[in-house]
Structures are given as structure tokens and as C-alpha cells.
C-alpha positions as CSV (number, residue, x, y, z in Angstrom):
1,M,-5.0,86.2,-34.0
2,I,-9.1,86.8,-33.1
3,L,-10.7,88.3,-35.5
4,I,-13.8,90.2,-34.2
5,Y,-16.6,91.0,-36.3
6,T,-19.2,94.5,-35.3
7,H,-21.8,96.5,-37.6
8,K,-19.8,99.6,-36.5
9,I,-16.5,99.8,-35.6
10,T,-16.2,102.8,-33.3
11,P,-13.0,104.0,-31.0
12,R,-14.4,102.7,-28.2
13,V,-14.7,99.3,-29.7
14,R,-11.5,99.1,-30.7
15,Y,-10.1,100.6,-27.2
16,I,-11.6,98.1,-25.1
17,F,-11.3,95.1,-27.2
18,K,-7.3,95.8,-27.2
19,H,-7.6,96.3,-23.4
20,I,-9.1,93.1,-22.9
21,F,-7.4,90.7,-25.9
22,T,-4.1,92.5,-26.3
23,R,-3.1,94.0,-22.6
24,T,-4.9,91.7,-20.2
25,L,-5.2,88.1,-21.7
26,L,-1.8,89.1,-24.7
27,I,-4.2,87.7,-27.1
28,P,-3.6,89.9,-30.7
29,V,-7.1,91.2,-32.2
30,D,-8.1,92.3,-35.6
31,F,-11.3,93.9,-36.8
32,T,-14.1,94.3,-39.6
33,S,-17.7,95.3,-40.3
34,K,-17.5,93.2,-43.9
35,I,-19.0,89.9,-43.5
36,Q,-17.9,88.6,-46.2
37,E,-14.3,89.1,-44.7
38,F,-15.6,87.4,-41.6
39,V,-16.8,84.4,-43.1
40,A,-13.7,84.0,-45.4
41,H,-11.2,84.3,-42.0
42,N,-10.1,80.7,-40.7
43,G,-9.0,81.2,-37.5
44,P,-10.6,82.3,-34.2
45,K,-13.6,84.9,-34.8
46,I,-15.7,86.7,-32.3
47,T,-19.1,88.9,-33.7
48,Y,-20.1,91.4,-31.2
49,T,-23.2,93.1,-32.6
50,K,-27.0,92.5,-32.1
51,T,-27.4,88.9,-33.3
52,P,-25.4,86.4,-34.2
53,L,-24.5,85.6,-37.9
54,G,-24.4,81.9,-37.3
55,N,-23.1,79.2,-34.6
56,E,-19.9,81.4,-33.8
57,F,-18.4,82.8,-30.5
58,F,-21.1,85.7,-30.2
59,V,-21.3,88.4,-27.4
60,K,-24.9,90.7,-27.8
61,S,-23.6,94.1,-27.6
62,N,-24.5,96.7,-25.5
63,N,-25.2,100.5,-27.1
64,L,-23.0,102.1,-24.8
65,L,-19.7,101.5,-27.4
66,F,-21.5,102.8,-30.3
67,E,-22.5,106.2,-28.5
68,Q,-20.8,109.4,-27.9
69,G,-20.5,111.5,-24.6
70,V,-22.2,110.5,-21.7
71,N,-25.4,109.7,-20.8
72,D,-27.2,109.0,-17.5
73,M,-28.1,105.3,-17.7
74,E,-29.6,102.6,-15.5
75,I,-27.4,99.9,-14.5
76,V,-28.3,96.9,-12.7
77,I,-25.8,94.9,-10.8
78,Q,-25.9,90.8,-11.4
79,K,-23.7,88.0,-10.2
80,W,-22.1,85.8,-12.7
81,E,-20.9,82.9,-10.8
82,K,-20.7,85.0,-7.7
83,I,-18.9,88.0,-9.3
84,P,-20.9,91.4,-9.9
85,C,-21.2,91.9,-13.4
86,F,-24.0,94.6,-15.7
87,F,-25.3,94.6,-18.8
88,K,-26.5,91.4,-19.4
89,T,-26.8,89.7,-22.7
90,G,-29.3,87.0,-23.4
91,P,-29.4,83.1,-24.7
92,K,-27.8,83.5,-27.6
93,S,-24.8,85.2,-26.4
94,S,-21.8,82.9,-25.6
95,I,-21.3,84.8,-22.6
96,P,-24.0,86.0,-19.9
97,Y,-22.8,89.6,-19.7
98,D,-21.1,92.3,-22.3
99,I,-18.2,92.7,-20.3
100,F,-16.6,94.9,-22.8
101,A,-19.3,97.4,-22.7
102,A,-18.9,97.2,-18.5
103,S,-15.3,97.5,-18.6
104,F,-15.8,100.5,-21.0
105,Y,-18.1,102.0,-18.7
106,L,-15.3,101.3,-15.5
107,I,-12.1,101.7,-17.0
108,S,-12.8,105.0,-18.7
109,R,-14.2,106.2,-15.3
110,Y,-17.6,107.0,-17.3
111,E,-19.3,107.9,-13.9
112,E,-16.6,110.5,-12.8
113,Y,-17.8,112.6,-15.9
114,L,-21.3,112.6,-14.7
115,P,-22.5,115.1,-12.2
116,H,-21.2,114.5,-8.7
117,V,-20.7,115.8,-5.6
118,K,-17.0,116.8,-5.0
119,D,-15.1,116.2,-1.5
120,T,-13.5,118.8,0.5
121,H,-10.5,118.8,-1.8
122,G,-12.5,118.9,-4.8
123,R,-12.3,115.1,-5.3
124,Y,-14.7,112.4,-7.2
125,T,-15.5,110.1,-3.4
126,A,-15.2,106.5,-3.5
127,A,-18.8,106.2,-1.8
128,Q,-20.5,107.6,-5.1
129,S,-18.7,104.9,-7.3
130,L,-20.6,101.7,-8.4
131,A,-18.0,99.4,-7.2
132,F,-18.3,100.7,-3.5
133,K,-22.0,100.7,-3.6
134,Y,-22.1,97.5,-5.1
135,Q,-19.0,96.3,-3.0
136,F,-16.7,95.1,-5.3
137,L,-14.0,98.0,-5.2
138,E,-11.5,95.6,-3.6
139,K,-11.9,93.2,-6.6
140,P,-10.3,93.8,-10.2
141,V,-13.2,92.9,-12.0
142,V,-12.5,93.7,-15.2
143,D,-9.5,91.3,-15.1
144,I,-11.7,88.5,-13.3
145,W,-13.8,89.3,-16.1
146,A,-11.4,88.6,-18.7
147,Y,-10.4,85.7,-17.4
148,K,-13.6,84.0,-17.4
149,L,-14.0,85.2,-20.8
150,L,-10.5,83.1,-21.4
151,A,-12.2,79.9,-19.9
152,V,-14.9,80.3,-22.9
153,L,-12.3,80.8,-25.3
154,K,-10.4,77.9,-24.6
155,E,-13.4,75.5,-24.9
156,K,-14.3,77.0,-27.8
157,F,-11.2,77.2,-29.4
158,P,-9.1,74.3,-28.1
159,D,-6.3,74.2,-30.7
160,Y,-5.7,77.7,-30.3
161,E,-2.6,78.9,-28.0
162,F,-2.9,80.8,-25.6
163,Q,-0.1,83.2,-23.6
164,Q,-0.1,83.7,-19.9
165,R,0.5,87.2,-18.1
166,K,3.0,87.4,-15.5
167,Y,2.1,89.1,-11.8
168,T,4.3,92.3,-11.3
169,F,4.7,94.6,-8.2
170,I,5.6,97.7,-8.4
171,S,6.2,99.9,-5.1
172,T,5.5,103.9,-5.5
173,V,6.9,106.4,-2.8
174,D,5.6,109.9,-2.5
175,I,8.0,112.1,-0.8
176,D,5.4,114.8,0.3
177,N,8.1,116.2,3.0
178,A,11.6,114.7,2.5
179,Y,12.3,116.1,6.4
180,A,10.7,116.7,8.9
181,Y,12.6,119.3,9.9
182,K,15.9,119.8,8.4
183,Y,16.3,122.7,5.5
184,K,12.9,124.4,6.1
185,S,12.9,127.9,6.2
186,L,14.2,129.9,9.2
187,V,10.2,131.1,9.1
188,R,9.0,128.0,9.4
189,G,11.9,126.1,12.0
190,V,10.9,129.1,14.7
191,G,7.5,129.3,14.1
192,G,6.9,125.3,14.2
193,F,9.8,125.4,17.5
194,F,7.3,127.6,19.4
195,N,4.1,126.2,18.2
196,D,5.4,123.2,19.7
197,L,6.4,124.3,23.4
198,L,2.8,125.9,23.4
199,Q,1.3,123.0,22.6
200,I,4.0,121.2,25.0
201,R,4.7,118.4,22.6
202,L,8.1,117.8,24.0
203,L,9.2,115.0,22.2
204,R,8.6,117.2,18.8
205,V,10.9,119.8,20.3
206,W,13.7,117.6,21.3
207,S,13.8,115.7,17.7
208,R,13.5,119.3,15.4
209,F,16.5,120.5,17.7
210,A,18.1,117.4,17.5
211,A,17.5,117.0,13.5
212,I,18.4,120.6,12.8
213,F,21.8,120.2,14.6
214,N,22.8,116.9,13.5
215,I,22.5,115.3,16.8
216,K,20.0,112.5,15.8
217,K,18.9,111.9,11.7
218,D,15.9,113.6,10.6
219,P,12.5,111.0,11.2
220,F,11.5,111.3,7.4
221,D,14.7,110.7,6.0
222,T,14.1,106.9,5.6
223,F,15.7,107.1,1.8
224,D,18.3,104.7,3.2
225,T,15.5,102.1,4.4
226,I,13.8,102.0,0.9
227,L,16.9,101.5,-1.3
228,K,17.8,98.8,1.6
229,V,14.5,97.2,0.8
230,K,14.7,97.9,-2.9
231,K,18.0,96.2,-3.2
232,E,17.6,93.3,-0.7
233,Q,14.2,92.2,-2.6
234,D,14.9,93.6,-6.8
235,V,11.9,95.8,-6.4
236,N,10.9,98.0,-9.0
237,T,10.2,101.5,-6.6
238,I,9.4,104.5,-8.2
239,F,9.8,108.1,-5.7
240,F,7.5,111.2,-6.6
241,F,8.8,114.0,-5.4
242,L,6.8,117.3,-4.7
243,I,8.5,120.3,-5.5
244,G,6.1,123.1,-5.8
245,D,6.2,126.2,-4.6
246,Y,5.1,126.3,-0.7
247,T,1.3,126.5,0.2
248,T,-1.0,125.4,3.2
249,F,-1.3,121.8,1.3
250,D,2.9,121.8,0.4
251,T,5.1,121.8,2.6
252,N,8.0,120.0,1.3
253,V,11.4,121.5,1.5
254,S,12.0,124.3,-0.7
255,A,13.1,123.0,-4.2
256,S,15.6,126.2,-4.2
257,K,17.5,124.1,-1.3
258,N,21.1,122.4,-2.2
259,K,20.5,119.8,-0.2
260,F,17.2,118.6,-1.4
261,R,18.3,118.9,-4.7
262,L,21.0,116.7,-3.8
263,L,18.5,114.3,-2.5
264,I,16.8,114.0,-5.9
265,K,19.8,113.4,-8.2
266,A,20.5,110.8,-5.7
267,M,17.4,108.7,-5.8
268,V,17.8,109.0,-9.8
269,D,21.0,106.8,-9.5
270,Y,19.4,103.5,-8.1
271,A,15.3,104.2,-8.4
272,S,12.9,105.7,-10.8
273,V,11.9,109.5,-9.9
274,G,8.8,111.3,-11.2
275,L,7.2,114.4,-10.6
276,H,4.1,114.7,-7.6
277,P,2.8,117.6,-8.8
278,S,1.6,120.3,-6.0
279,Y,-2.1,120.5,-4.2
280,F,-3.2,123.5,-6.8
281,T,-2.2,122.1,-10.3
282,M,-5.4,120.0,-10.7
283,N,-6.6,122.3,-12.7
284,N,-3.7,124.8,-13.6
285,A,-1.8,123.3,-16.2
286,S,0.7,126.4,-16.3
287,L,1.4,125.4,-12.8
288,L,1.9,122.0,-13.7
289,K,4.3,123.1,-16.4
290,K,6.6,125.4,-14.4
291,E,7.1,122.3,-11.6
292,K,7.4,119.5,-14.6
293,E,10.9,121.7,-16.4
294,R,11.7,122.8,-12.6
295,L,12.2,118.9,-11.6
296,E,13.6,117.9,-15.0
297,G,15.8,121.2,-14.6
298,I,16.7,119.3,-11.3
299,I,17.6,115.7,-13.1
300,K,18.6,117.0,-16.5
301,M,16.4,114.4,-18.1
302,P,12.4,114.5,-19.1
303,I,10.0,113.4,-16.5
304,Q,7.6,110.5,-17.4
305,R,6.0,109.8,-14.5
306,S,3.4,111.5,-12.4
307,R,1.1,110.9,-9.6
308,Q,-1.4,114.4,-8.0
309,H,-0.2,115.5,-4.6
310,Y,-3.7,114.9,-2.6
311,L,-4.8,112.3,-5.8
312,R,-6.4,115.8,-6.9
313,F,-7.5,115.3,-10.5
314,S,-10.8,115.8,-12.2
315,L,-11.3,114.0,-16.0
316,P,-10.6,114.6,-18.7
317,E,-9.3,118.2,-17.7
318,T,-6.2,117.1,-15.5
319,Y,-5.1,114.2,-17.7
320,Q,-5.2,116.6,-20.9
321,N,-2.7,118.7,-19.6
322,L,0.0,115.6,-18.4
323,I,-1.0,115.0,-22.3
324,D,-0.1,118.3,-23.3
325,L,2.9,118.3,-21.7
326,E,4.5,114.6,-23.2
327,V,3.7,112.9,-20.0
328,A,3.7,109.6,-20.5
329,E,2.5,107.8,-17.3
330,D,0.2,108.9,-14.7
331,Y,0.2,107.2,-11.1
332,S,-2.9,109.2,-9.1
333,M,-6.0,106.5,-10.2
334,G,-7.2,105.2,-6.9
335,Y,-8.9,106.8,-4.0
336,A,-7.3,108.5,-0.7
337,S,-10.6,107.0,1.2
338,N,-10.7,103.2,0.1
339,V,-8.2,100.8,-0.7
340,G,-8.7,99.2,-3.8
341,F,-9.4,99.6,-7.3
342,R,-11.1,102.8,-8.4
343,A,-11.0,101.8,-12.4
344,S,-11.6,98.2,-11.5
345,T,-9.1,96.7,-13.1
346,C,-5.1,95.8,-11.6
347,T,-3.8,95.9,-15.3
348,P,-2.2,99.7,-16.5
349,F,-4.5,101.0,-19.2
350,Y,-4.6,104.0,-21.8
351,F,-6.7,106.9,-20.8
352,Y,-9.9,107.4,-22.9
353,D,-11.0,110.8,-23.3
354,I,-14.9,110.7,-23.7
355,D,-14.3,114.5,-24.4
356,F,-12.9,113.5,-28.0
357,E,-13.8,109.9,-28.0
358,M,-9.9,109.3,-28.8
359,Q,-7.3,106.9,-27.1
360,T,-4.7,109.1,-25.6
361,P,-0.8,108.4,-24.8
362,L,-1.5,108.9,-21.5
363,K,-1.0,105.5,-19.7
364,I,-2.5,104.5,-16.1
365,F,-0.9,103.1,-13.5
366,P,-4.1,102.2,-11.3
367,F,-2.8,101.4,-7.5
368,A,-4.5,99.3,-4.9
369,L,-3.6,101.1,-1.7
370,M,-2.2,103.8,0.3
371,D,-0.4,104.0,3.8
372,T,-2.7,107.0,4.7
373,T,-5.5,104.9,3.6
374,L,-4.9,102.2,6.0
375,N,-3.8,104.8,9.1
376,D,-5.8,107.9,8.5
377,Y,-8.7,106.7,7.1
378,M,-9.2,103.6,7.9
379,K,-8.0,103.4,11.4
380,L,-6.2,100.1,11.0
381,T,-3.2,98.9,13.2
382,P,-0.3,97.7,11.2
383,R,-0.9,94.3,11.6
384,Q,-4.7,94.4,10.6
385,S,-3.3,96.6,7.6
386,L,-1.2,93.8,6.4
387,G,-4.4,91.5,6.1
388,R,-5.5,93.6,3.9
389,I,-2.3,94.4,2.2
390,R,-2.3,90.5,1.5
391,D,-5.8,90.2,0.4
392,L,-5.4,92.6,-2.4
393,K,-2.0,91.3,-3.5
394,N,-4.0,87.9,-4.3
395,E,-6.8,89.5,-5.5
396,V,-3.9,91.0,-8.2
397,K,-2.2,87.7,-8.2
398,A,-5.1,85.8,-9.3
399,V,-5.5,87.4,-12.9
400,N,-1.4,87.6,-13.0
401,G,-1.7,91.9,-12.9
402,T,0.3,94.7,-11.8
403,F,0.3,94.8,-7.9
404,I,1.3,99.0,-7.3
405,T,1.7,100.0,-3.7
406,L,1.6,103.4,-2.4
407,F,3.9,104.5,0.7
408,H,5.3,107.9,1.8
409,N,9.1,108.1,3.0
410,E,7.3,109.3,6.7
411,S,5.6,106.5,7.0
412,L,8.5,104.7,7.5
413,S,9.6,106.9,10.2
414,D,8.0,105.2,13.4
415,Y,7.5,108.5,14.4
416,L,4.5,110.1,15.7
417,R,1.2,108.7,13.8
418,W,3.8,106.6,12.0
419,K,4.8,104.8,15.3
420,G,4.8,100.8,15.0
421,W,4.4,101.5,10.6
422,K,8.2,101.0,10.2
423,R,8.3,97.1,10.2
424,L,5.0,96.9,7.9
425,Y,6.7,98.6,4.5
426,D,9.7,95.7,4.8
427,S,6.6,93.0,5.2
428,M,4.4,94.2,2.7
429,V,7.6,93.9,0.4
430,K,7.7,90.4,1.1
431,I,3.9,89.5,0.9
432,A,4.1,91.5,-2.8
433,I,6.8,89.7,-4.1
434,S,6.2,86.1,-2.9
């Protein structure tokens, strides 16, 4: 155990020190604001304040962890041995940057509480983030800083036995459209058929006809393939099902359709299942509750996991609503437009609510990449995508973090815009577990 002395033990101090030491470096910590207690402690100890007490391990503190609410602050990005960092400390500090305050700024998504311009879907954009502007979005810098701290701690406390965490991989699959053509309503089916005819999209006309009349498998019915990969490679896989009512942005099969309900029940037997709250649930607590209860009614068990459709969430409202509904885990932390680490970490962390200045029970699982980001936004080929996936996986592996990917069942279809992408999923899983 490492004892931390600080002049004031705030919720922010407890939160970020426990994230870096306990969850990232697997080192238990305790806190004191009493100098006598700190001096009497015989084991490893650190002071986190403005001036050192003696020649102990000292980190000069920034004011951020002792403030409340949000303030617009000037952040100067510098390099710590080639790695971007900020909140410089000074010559007496054992490390050159206050990584605790810097980590809190990034993990709490402090910048998303500040005034910003939203995109057409009401989302905070990657381009406004510190990580994007200073080109460290594709590096889990919080974890990298933690490991740099660990190296210095090992020098200072050579007799202390440090543990090392293990790299893990989680494959997540969003089910926005379980089927391209099957089990859709008559109005949608007929409308889609004539729309394809008018635009002379003959491949779609044939695929629609073949799927509806069971001549061929529906293009988006790729669940057997995903489960086969899961079984062969022993992959932790989570399916997120969209079961909201039909809107312009929510076009899945109706949750009242028996075949769709049977599919969801079948997936529960083989993998974890979570909720994919519909487009308009971002700030609508009653709609979110309705959809959660609907999915729980289908699978006959409480819903623990969630990921927002279109990655639409606003802080802290969306997360507060999930907490009120006793959802334990959220997987929305990432950008649609860019791959990388939105919270600058590849370690699952608890959401810190700056409005209430408290750590919440909601655990955030940040993902590193999404198939539609690679294909639609970045316009990469499957081969190019594989290179980016390998780079991101290597970044996570270097810090023994959790590598989380987001694919859709339709991207394994080899159909229309996903031509050539079926093999990518299998290759990605092999890279992720190698």
C-alpha cells in the first residue's frame, strides 16, 4: 500500500489517484492530510501538495483537483520524453508533470462540460478535443503516463512488489438492423421495393425478394459468423440490440416481431447482451426507461450494459439517466468520426459527475475503433483498416489495457458498402488476441 499525503482530500483526489494506482497499476492506496501520520508511515509514501515535506516522493499539485465545477483554463501541451503532457510541475517534483490533474481533466471529459459546438446529431466532436488538436487521440496517454510514473516508483521503492495487469480484448457488436429485408413491416417492405425499382437498383430488388421468400439468407443475418469466431477464438463478445420504436434514425425490426425476439433470446445463450438506446434517448429519461424495460421483458433478466445509438450522449445528463435506471456499464465513450481514445485511456473507469462532484457507480468502457468510422468517415479500405487496427491494438497492449472494438452485424455481410469487409472482422479478432 502507498500512503498519499495531501493538504486536502477531495473527491477528485480520491477518484483519480484510485484510478491510476488501483485500477491501472494495481497498487492499493490510502490518504491522509495529517503530517504526523504521514511521517510515521514506514511503507512507500507520496506527497501531493504545493511543497515537499522533506526528501520524499513528491508531486507538485495543480489546483484542478482542489476546485469545484468547471473553469475555462489555458492548457500548455509539452513533451515528456516524446509523449504529450500538460500541467508542468517544477524542479523539486519527482515527475515533471502533474499527471493526476491532467488525467482527471481527460478522463472526466472536463472539456465536454465547457461551451462547445455540437455536430448535426448533437454530439461533441473529436475536432474540438485537446487530444485531436495536439495529435494524441490515438494514444492512451493516461495509461502511458501511469506506466512512466511506475518506472520512477520502482526506482524510489525497489523493495516494493509491484503487480502487473493483463491485456484484455472485448468485441462489441451493435445491432442497428438485425435484418436488411426480413421481418420488416409491409409498408416498409413495399416502399423499399418500389424505391429500389425506381432507382434501378436491381441487386437490392433481387436480394430483397430472395431474403423475404427464403431463397437466400438475409444479407445482415451474420450472427452465426460472429458466434463462430467467438467460439473458435474464445472472444468476450457483447451484442447491443436496438429495440426502440421506428424513427428516421432507428430502423431495426420491430421488437414486437416474434422472430426478432427469438434472435435476442438466442444470443443471450451464447454471449452477453446489452441495450442500444435509440436516437432520441440522449436526453429523454422516460424513453430510455421504456426501452430498457422492453429488452428486460424479452431476455427475462436485468440489463447491465448499454451503448447509445449514433454514440449520442451528453454529459452529464445521459449518464445520470443510466445511473438512475441502475445500468452498471456504458460502452459509448468514443467518436464516430475518428478512431482512438476519447477519454485518453484504454482502462475502464467510473464516471465522475462534475455536477455533483462525486464518483458514480457507472463504469465506462472506452472503445478504440468502429467499423463505420474506418469505412464511412475515414474512407479506408479493409486492408488499410487492418493497419490502423494493428496500431491501436499495439498501443493498448503496450500498457496492458483493454482493447475494445465496435462492429455491426451488417459490416460482416459483404453486401453493398460492406463489400470486402467480412474477412476484416476475423482478421481483426486474430490481431486483437495475438
